[in-house]
DRENDO-1510 file (C-alpha; in Angstrom, 1 decimal, always signed):
<recs>
REC; n; res; u; v; w
REC; 1; MET; +16.2; -24.7; +10.1 .
REC; 2; GLU; +17.6; -21.2; +9.7 .
REC; 3; LEU; +14.2; -19.6; +9.9 .
REC; 4; SER; +13.4; -21.6; +13.1 .
REC; 5; TRP; +16.5; -20.1; +14.7 .
REC; 6; MET; +15.6; -16.6; +13.6 .
REC; 7; VAL; +12.0; -17.0; +15.0 .
REC; 8; GLY; +13.3; -18.3; +18.3 .
REC; 9; LEU; +15.9; -15.5; +18.7 .
REC; 10; ALA; +13.2; -12.9; +17.8 .
REC; 11; PHE; +11.0; -14.3; +20.5 .
REC; 12; VAL; +13.8; -14.0; +23.1 .
REC; 13; LEU; +14.6; -10.5; +21.9 .
REC; 14; ASP; +10.9; -9.5; +22.4 .
REC; 15; LEU; +10.9; -10.9; +25.9 .
REC; 16; VAL; +14.1; -9.0; +26.8 .
REC; 17; LEU; +13.7; -5.7; +24.9 .
REC; 18; GLY; +9.9; -5.4; +24.5 .
REC; 19; ASP; +8.7; -2.4; +22.4 .
REC; 20; ASN; +11.9; -0.4; +22.6 .
REC; 21; ARG; +10.9; +3.2; +21.6 .
REC; 22; GLN; +14.6; +4.0; +20.9 .
REC; 23; LEU; +14.6; +1.5; +18.0 .
REC; 24; PRO; +13.0; +2.1; +14.6 .
REC; 25; HIS; +9.8; +0.1; +14.3 .
REC; 26; PRO; +8.2; -1.0; +11.0 .
REC; 27; VAL; +4.7; -0.9; +12.5 .
REC; 28; ARG; +5.1; +2.9; +13.3 .
REC; 29; TRP; +6.2; +3.4; +9.7 .
REC; 30; ILE; +3.2; +1.5; +8.5 .
REC; 31; GLY; +0.9; +3.7; +10.6 .
REC; 32; SER; +2.4; +6.8; +9.1 .
REC; 33; ALA; +2.2; +5.4; +5.6 .
REC; 34; ALA; -1.5; +4.5; +6.2 .
REC; 35; THR; -2.3; +8.1; +7.3 .
REC; 36; TRP; -0.5; +9.5; +4.3 .
REC; 37; MET; -2.4; +7.1; +1.9 .
REC; 38; GLU; -5.8; +7.9; +3.4 .
REC; 39; ARG; -5.3; +11.6; +3.0 .
REC; 40; ARG; -4.4; +11.2; -0.7 .
REC; 41; VAL; -6.7; +8.4; -1.8 .
REC; 42; ARG; -9.9; +9.5; -0.2 .
REC; 43; PRO; -10.3; +12.8; -2.1 .
REC; 44; ARG; -9.4; +11.1; -5.5 .
REC; 45; ILE; -11.6; +8.1; -5.3 .
REC; 46; THR; -15.2; +8.9; -4.4 .
REC; 47; HIS; -16.3; +5.3; -4.0 .
REC; 48; GLN; -15.0; +4.9; -0.4 .
REC; 49; LYS; -15.0; +1.0; -0.4 .
REC; 50; ARG; -12.8; +1.0; -3.5 .
REC; 51; ALA; -10.6; +3.6; -2.0 .
REC; 52; GLY; -10.1; +1.5; +1.1 .
REC; 53; CYS; -9.5; -1.6; -1.0 .
REC; 54; LEU; -6.8; +0.2; -3.0 .
REC; 55; THR; -5.2; +1.6; +0.2 .
REC; 56; THR; -5.1; -1.9; +1.8 .
REC; 57; LEU; -3.8; -3.6; -1.2 .
REC; 58; ILE; -1.0; -1.1; -1.7 .
REC; 59; LEU; +0.1; -1.0; +1.9 .
REC; 60; VAL; -0.1; -4.8; +2.6 .
REC; 61; GLY; +1.5; -5.7; -0.7 .
REC; 62; GLY; +4.1; -3.0; -0.4 .
REC; 63; THR; +5.0; -4.1; +3.1 .
REC; 64; TYR; +5.6; -7.7; +1.9 .
REC; 65; GLY; +7.4; -6.6; -1.2 .
REC; 66; THR; +9.7; -4.2; +0.6 .
REC; 67; ALA; +10.7; -6.7; +3.3 .
REC; 68; TRP; +11.2; -9.5; +0.8 .
REC; 69; SER; +13.4; -7.3; -1.5 .
REC; 70; LEU; +15.4; -6.0; +1.4 .
REC; 71; LEU; +16.1; -9.5; +2.7 .
REC; 72; ALA; +16.8; -10.9; -0.7 .
REC; 73; GLY; +19.3; -8.2; -1.4 .
REC; 74; LEU; +21.1; -8.7; +2.0 .
REC; 75; LYS; +21.2; -12.5; +1.4 .
REC; 76; ALA; +22.9; -11.9; -1.9 .
REC; 77; ILE; +25.5; -9.7; -0.2 .
REC; 78; ASP; +26.1; -11.5; +3.0 .
REC; 79; ALA; +24.3; -14.4; +4.7 .
REC; 80; SER; +25.1; -13.0; +8.2 .
REC; 81; LEU; +23.6; -9.6; +7.4 .
REC; 82; HIS; +20.4; -11.4; +6.2 .
REC; 83; PHE; +20.2; -13.5; +9.4 .
REC; 84; VAL; +20.5; -10.4; +11.6 .
REC; 85; MET; +18.1; -8.3; +9.7 .
REC; 86; GLU; +15.4; -10.9; +9.4 .
REC; 87; THR; +15.7; -11.7; +13.1 .
REC; 88; MET; +15.3; -8.0; +14.0 .
REC; 89; LEU; +12.3; -7.7; +11.6 .
REC; 90; LEU; +10.7; -10.7; +13.2 .
REC; 91; TYR; +11.3; -9.3; +16.6 .
REC; 92; THR; +9.3; -6.2; +15.7 .
REC; 93; THR; +6.2; -8.3; +14.9 .
REC; 94; LEU; +6.0; -9.8; +18.3 .
REC; 95; SER; +4.3; -8.2; +21.3 .
REC; 96; THR; +4.4; -10.5; +24.3 .
REC; 97; ARG; +6.5; -8.2; +26.4 .
REC; 98; GLY; +4.9; -5.1; +25.0 .
REC; 99; LEU; +1.4; -6.3; +25.9 .
REC; 100; TYR; +2.5; -7.1; +29.4 .
REC; 101; ASP; +4.3; -3.7; +29.8 .
REC; 102; GLU; +1.2; -1.8; +28.5 .
REC; 103; SER; -1.3; -3.6; +30.7 .
REC; 104; ARG; +0.7; -3.9; +33.9 .
REC; 105; PRO; +0.3; -0.3; +34.9 .
REC; 106; VAL; -3.4; -0.8; +35.2 .
REC; 107; LEU; -2.7; -3.7; +37.6 .
REC; 108; LEU; -0.3; -1.7; +39.6 .
REC; 109; HIS; -2.6; +1.3; +40.0 .
REC; 110; LEU; -5.5; -0.9; +41.0 .
REC; 111; ARG; -3.3; -2.6; +43.6 .
REC; 112; ALA; -2.5; +0.8; +44.9 .
REC; 113; GLY; -6.2; +1.8; +45.1 .
REC; 114; ASN; -5.8; +4.5; +42.4 .
REC; 115; LEU; -8.7; +3.9; +40.0 .
REC; 116; ASP; -8.3; +7.2; +38.2 .
REC; 117; ASN; -4.7; +6.4; +37.2 .
REC; 118; ALA; -5.8; +2.8; +36.3 .
REC; 119; ARG; -8.4; +4.2; +33.9 .
REC; 120; GLU; -5.9; +6.6; +32.4 .
REC; 121; SER; -3.4; +3.7; +31.8 .
REC; 122; LEU; -6.2; +1.6; +30.3 .
REC; 123; ARG; -7.2; +4.4; +27.9 .
REC; 124; TRP; -4.0; +3.9; +26.0 .
REC; 125; ILE; -4.6; +0.3; +25.2 .
REC; 126; VAL; -8.3; +0.0; +24.5 .
REC; 127; GLY; -10.8; +1.6; +22.1 .
REC; 128; ARG; -13.6; +1.9; +24.6 .
REC; 129; ASP; -14.4; +4.9; +26.9 .
REC; 130; THR; -12.7; +4.5; +30.2 .
REC; 131; ARG; -13.5; +7.7; +32.2 .
REC; 132; HIS; -16.5; +6.2; +34.1 .
REC; 133; LEU; -15.4; +2.6; +34.5 .
REC; 134; ASP; -15.6; +1.2; +38.0 .
REC; 135; ARG; -12.9; -1.2; +39.3 .
REC; 136; LYS; -14.6; -4.3; +38.0 .
REC; 137; GLU; -15.1; -3.0; +34.5 .
REC; 138; THR; -11.5; -1.7; +34.4 .
REC; 139; VAL; -10.3; -5.2; +35.2 .
REC; 140; ARG; -12.7; -6.7; +32.6 .
REC; 141; ALA; -11.5; -4.4; +29.9 .
REC; 142; THR; -7.8; -5.2; +30.7 .
REC; 143; VAL; -8.4; -8.9; +30.7 .
REC; 144; GLU; -10.3; -8.8; +27.4 .
REC; 145; THR; -7.5; -6.8; +25.8 .
REC; 146; VAL; -4.8; -9.2; +27.0 .
REC; 147; ALA; -6.8; -12.1; +25.8 .
REC; 148; GLU; -7.6; -10.8; +22.3 .
REC; 149; ASN; -4.1; -9.4; +21.8 .
REC; 150; THR; -2.5; -12.7; +22.7 .
REC; 151; VAL; -3.6; -13.8; +19.3 .
REC; 152; ASP; -3.1; -10.5; +17.4 .
REC; 153; GLY; +0.3; -9.7; +19.0 .
REC; 154; VAL; +1.9; -13.1; +19.5 .
REC; 155; ILE; +0.1; -16.2; +18.1 .
REC; 156; ALA; -0.7; -14.8; +14.6 .
REC; 157; PRO; +2.7; -13.2; +14.0 .
REC; 158; LEU; +4.4; -16.5; +15.1 .
REC; 159; PHE; +2.1; -18.4; +12.8 .
REC; 160; TYR; +2.9; -16.3; +9.7 .
REC; 161; ALA; +6.6; -16.0; +10.7 .
REC; 162; CYS; +6.9; -19.8; +10.7 .
REC; 163; ILE; +5.2; -20.0; +7.3 .
REC; 164; GLY; +6.8; -17.2; +5.4 .
REC; 165; GLY; +9.4; -15.5; +7.5 .
REC; 166; ALA; +9.6; -11.8; +8.2 .
REC; 167; PRO; +7.9; -10.6; +5.0 .
REC; 168; LEU; +4.7; -12.5; +5.7 .
REC; 169; ALA; +4.7; -11.7; +9.4 .
REC; 170; LEU; +5.1; -8.0; +8.6 .
REC; 171; ALA; +2.3; -8.2; +6.0 .
REC; 172; TYR; +0.1; -9.6; +8.7 .
REC; 173; LYS; +1.1; -6.8; +11.1 .
REC; 174; CYS; +0.3; -4.3; +8.4 .
REC; 175; ALA; -3.2; -5.8; +7.9 .
REC; 176; ASN; -3.7; -5.8; +11.7 .
REC; 177; THR; -2.5; -2.1; +12.0 .
REC; 178; LEU; -4.9; -1.0; +9.2 .
REC; 179; ASP; -7.8; -2.7; +10.9 .
REC; 180; SER; -6.9; -0.9; +14.2 .
REC; 181; MET; -6.8; +2.4; +12.3 .
REC; 182; PHE; -9.7; +2.0; +9.8 .
REC; 183; GLY; -11.8; -0.9; +10.9 .
REC; 184; TYR; -14.5; +1.1; +12.7 .
REC; 185; ARG; -18.2; +0.8; +12.1 .
REC; 186; ASN; -18.8; +4.5; +12.1 .
REC; 187; GLU; -19.7; +7.0; +9.4 .
REC; 188; ARG; -16.1; +7.8; +8.5 .
REC; 189; TYR; -14.8; +4.3; +8.2 .
REC; 190; ARG; -17.7; +2.0; +7.5 .
REC; 191; GLU; -16.9; +1.9; +3.8 .
REC; 192; PHE; -13.3; +2.9; +3.7 .
REC; 193; GLY; -12.3; +0.5; +6.4 .
REC; 194; TRP; -14.2; -2.4; +5.0 .
REC; 195; ALA; -11.3; -4.0; +3.2 .
REC; 196; SER; -8.8; -3.7; +6.1 .
REC; 197; ALA; -11.4; -5.2; +8.5 .
REC; 198; ARG; -12.2; -8.1; +6.3 .
REC; 199; LEU; -8.6; -8.8; +5.6 .
REC; 200; ASP; -7.7; -8.8; +9.3 .
REC; 201; ASP; -10.7; -11.1; +10.0 .
REC; 202; ALA; -9.4; -13.6; +7.3 .
REC; 203; ALA; -5.8; -13.3; +8.5 .
REC; 204; ASN; -6.8; -14.1; +12.1 .
REC; 205; TRP; -9.3; -16.8; +11.4 .
REC; 206; LEU; -6.9; -19.8; +11.7 .
REC; 207; PRO; -4.5; -18.2; +14.4 .
REC; 208; ALA; -7.5; -17.5; +16.6 .
REC; 209; ARG; -8.7; -21.1; +16.3 .
REC; 210; LEU; -5.2; -22.3; +17.2 .
REC; 211; GLY; -4.9; -19.7; +19.9 .
REC; 212; GLY; -8.0; -20.8; +21.8 .
REC; 213; PRO; -6.8; -24.4; +22.5 .
REC; 214; LEU; -3.3; -23.1; +23.2 .
REC; 215; LEU; -4.7; -20.7; +25.8 .
REC; 216; ALA; -6.7; -23.6; +27.3 .
REC; 217; MET; -3.6; -25.8; +27.5 .
REC; 218; SER; -1.7; -22.9; +29.0 .
REC; 219; ALA; -4.4; -22.6; +31.8 .
REC; 220; TRP; -3.4; -26.1; +32.8 .
REC; 221; VAL; +0.3; -25.2; +32.7 .
REC; 222; VAL; -0.1; -22.2; +35.1 .
REC; 223; GLY; -2.6; -23.9; +37.4 .
REC; 224; LEU; -5.9; -22.2; +36.3 .
REC; 225; ASN; -9.2; -23.9; +35.3 .
REC; 226; ALA; -8.2; -25.6; +32.0 .
REC; 227; ARG; -11.3; -27.7; +31.9 .
REC; 228; ASN; -13.6; -24.7; +32.1 .
REC; 229; ALA; -11.4; -22.9; +29.6 .
REC; 230; TRP; -12.1; -25.7; +27.0 .
REC; 231; ARG; -15.8; -25.8; +27.9 .
REC; 232; THR; -16.3; -22.0; +27.7 .
REC; 233; MET; -14.2; -21.7; +24.4 .
REC; 234; TRP; -16.5; -24.3; +22.6 .
REC; 235; ARG; -19.7; -22.9; +24.1 .
REC; 236; ASP; -19.1; -19.1; +23.9 .
REC; 237; GLY; -16.3; -18.6; +21.4 .
REC; 238; HIS; -18.7; -17.8; +18.6 .
REC; 239; LYS; -20.7; -15.2; +20.5 .
REC; 240; HIS; -18.4; -12.2; +20.0 .
REC; 241; LEU; -19.2; -9.5; +17.4 .
REC; 242; SER; -15.8; -10.3; +15.9 .
REC; 243; PRO; -15.5; -13.7; +14.2 .
REC; 244; ASN; -12.2; -14.3; +15.9 .
REC; 245; ALA; -11.9; -12.3; +19.2 .
REC; 246; GLY; -14.4; -14.4; +21.0 .
REC; 247; ILE; -12.3; -17.5; +20.9 .
REC; 248; PRO; -9.3; -16.4; +23.0 .
REC; 249; GLU; -11.6; -14.3; +25.2 .
REC; 250; ALA; -13.8; -17.3; +26.0 .
REC; 251; ALA; -10.8; -19.4; +26.7 .
REC; 252; VAL; -9.4; -16.8; +29.2 .
REC; 253; ALA; -12.9; -16.2; +30.7 .
REC; 254; GLY; -13.2; -20.0; +31.4 .
REC; 255; ALA; -9.6; -20.2; +32.8 .
REC; 256; LEU; -10.4; -17.4; +35.2 .
REC; 257; ASN; -13.9; -18.5; +36.0 .
REC; 258; VAL; -15.3; -15.1; +35.2 .
REC; 259; GLN; -17.6; -13.5; +32.7 .
REC; 260; LEU; -16.4; -11.1; +30.0 .
REC; 261; GLY; -18.3; -9.0; +27.4 .
REC; 262; GLY; -21.4; -7.0; +28.1 .
REC; 263; ALA; -22.4; -3.4; +27.2 .
REC; 264; GLN; -19.4; -1.1; +26.5 .
REC; 265; SER; -19.1; +2.5; +25.4 .
REC; 266; TYR; -17.1; +3.5; +22.3 .
REC; 267; ARG; -16.7; +7.2; +21.5 .
REC; 268; GLY; -19.9; +8.0; +23.3 .
REC; 269; GLN; -21.9; +5.2; +21.7 .
REC; 270; TRP; -23.0; +2.1; +23.7 .
REC; 271; VAL; -22.4; -1.3; +22.0 .
REC; 272; GLU; -24.1; -4.3; +23.5 .
REC; 273; LYS; -21.7; -7.3; +23.4 .
REC; 274; PRO; -22.8; -10.8; +24.3 .
REC; 275; ALA; -21.7; -12.2; +27.7 .
REC; 276; ILE; -18.8; -14.6; +27.4 .
REC; 277; GLY; -18.1; -17.1; +30.2 .
REC; 278; THR; -20.0; -18.0; +33.4 .
REC; 279; ASN; -19.9; -15.7; +36.4 .
REC; 280; LEU; -18.5; -18.3; +38.8 .
REC; 281; LYS; -16.7; -15.6; +40.7 .
REC; 282; ALA; -16.5; -11.8; +40.6 .
REC; 283; LEU; -13.8; -10.2; +38.7 .
REC; 284; GLU; -10.9; -9.0; +40.9 .
REC; 285; THR; -7.7; -7.1; +40.4 .
REC; 286; GLU; -5.5; -10.2; +40.4 .
REC; 287; ASP; -7.3; -11.6; +37.4 .
REC; 288; ILE; -5.1; -9.2; +35.4 .
REC; 289; ALA; -2.0; -10.9; +36.8 .
REC; 290; ARG; -3.5; -14.3; +36.0 .
REC; 291; SER; -4.1; -13.2; +32.4 .
REC; 292; HIS; -0.5; -12.2; +32.2 .
REC; 293; ARG; +0.5; -15.7; +33.3 .
REC; 294; LEU; -1.7; -17.1; +30.5 .
REC; 295; LEU; -0.1; -14.6; +28.0 .
REC; 296; PHE; +3.5; -15.8; +28.8 .
REC; 297; ALA; +2.6; -19.5; +28.9 .
REC; 298; ALA; +0.6; -19.3; +25.7 .
REC; 299; SER; +3.4; -17.4; +24.0 .
REC; 300; ALA; +6.0; -20.0; +24.9 .
REC; 301; LEU; +3.7; -23.0; +24.1 .
REC; 302; THR; +2.9; -21.4; +20.7 .
REC; 303; LEU; +6.5; -21.0; +19.8 .
REC; 304; LEU; +7.4; -24.5; +20.8 .
REC; 305; SER; +4.4; -26.0; +19.0 .
REC; 306; PHE; +4.8; -24.1; +15.8 .
REC; 307; LEU; +8.6; -24.8; +15.6 .
REC; 308; ALA; +8.0; -28.4; +16.3 .
REC; 309; VAL; +5.4; -28.7; +13.5 .
REC; 310; ARG; +7.7; -26.8; +11.1 .
REC; 311; THR; +10.7; -29.0; +12.0 .
REC; 312; THR; +8.7; -32.2; +11.5 .
REC; 313; MET; +7.4; -31.0; +8.1 .
REC; 314; MET; +10.9; -30.1; +7.0 .
REC; 315; ILE; +12.2; -33.5; +8.0 .
REC; 316; HIS; +9.5; -35.3; +6.1 .
REC; 317; SER; +10.0; -33.1; +3.1 .
REC; 318; THR; +13.7; -34.1; +2.9 .
REC; 319; ASN; +13.0; -37.8; +3.1 .
</recs>
């Protein structure tokens, strides 16, 4: 039961504090370590796929081992110190408030009629080119980002936290961070980033398939089109280039009665992505606000569902 309390408190801390830049953050340390490793491993191992595998193995394994050792040491010294530290580490793996805070400026700029500022705010949270996006495409990109990162930033970390505490949740965040840094299909990272991209796909496989139904149920909670969310998720969830991202995007597209996907530019190269959802209505600025409602509802529903399952399993295991 102690871990359940820690996960719950971490969730509340995330909602209250968000991504506090004043606090040390393991994900930033992981990013720095990944950059350091890349610079040293690439020149020494000419086979780039092997170099990427080694980098991924060392960083993900090292993250888990470091967190586990730290918490085991603190538990041997003082149980209260262990409780506080694991709660804080779990807090750093969650991004409900952070995702809201990062995407909300796009909404506010669009409401004010300032498309240029909206594009600039969007540029910080997406990988695609934003300079020439019109209002509708800016909304589309923001909604897609909120949908996909509801799994990456909330549902998956909660899933691994409930299974293996902070060490496993941090190992997941490490894999996810490496994918965001190295998982590009370009000349530089096609081979080196292969391992991190495949590991992230594997780590997100089950959370994404749990996240889709949770988002569809959340649509009912917040008064959006839950029936269409279910229908679109089953019909279009497999269409995305990613094996996982299409499921939450399809659920959100259905809930909002809009169409996501389509051609997008990444670093000057156009990528044709399948359309997800049915264009029952045109995308509008307030769809970003609606995606935020889905984000918060799905986050809370995920926490309650996972903790309920964990508690039930613990009760059965003690009987």
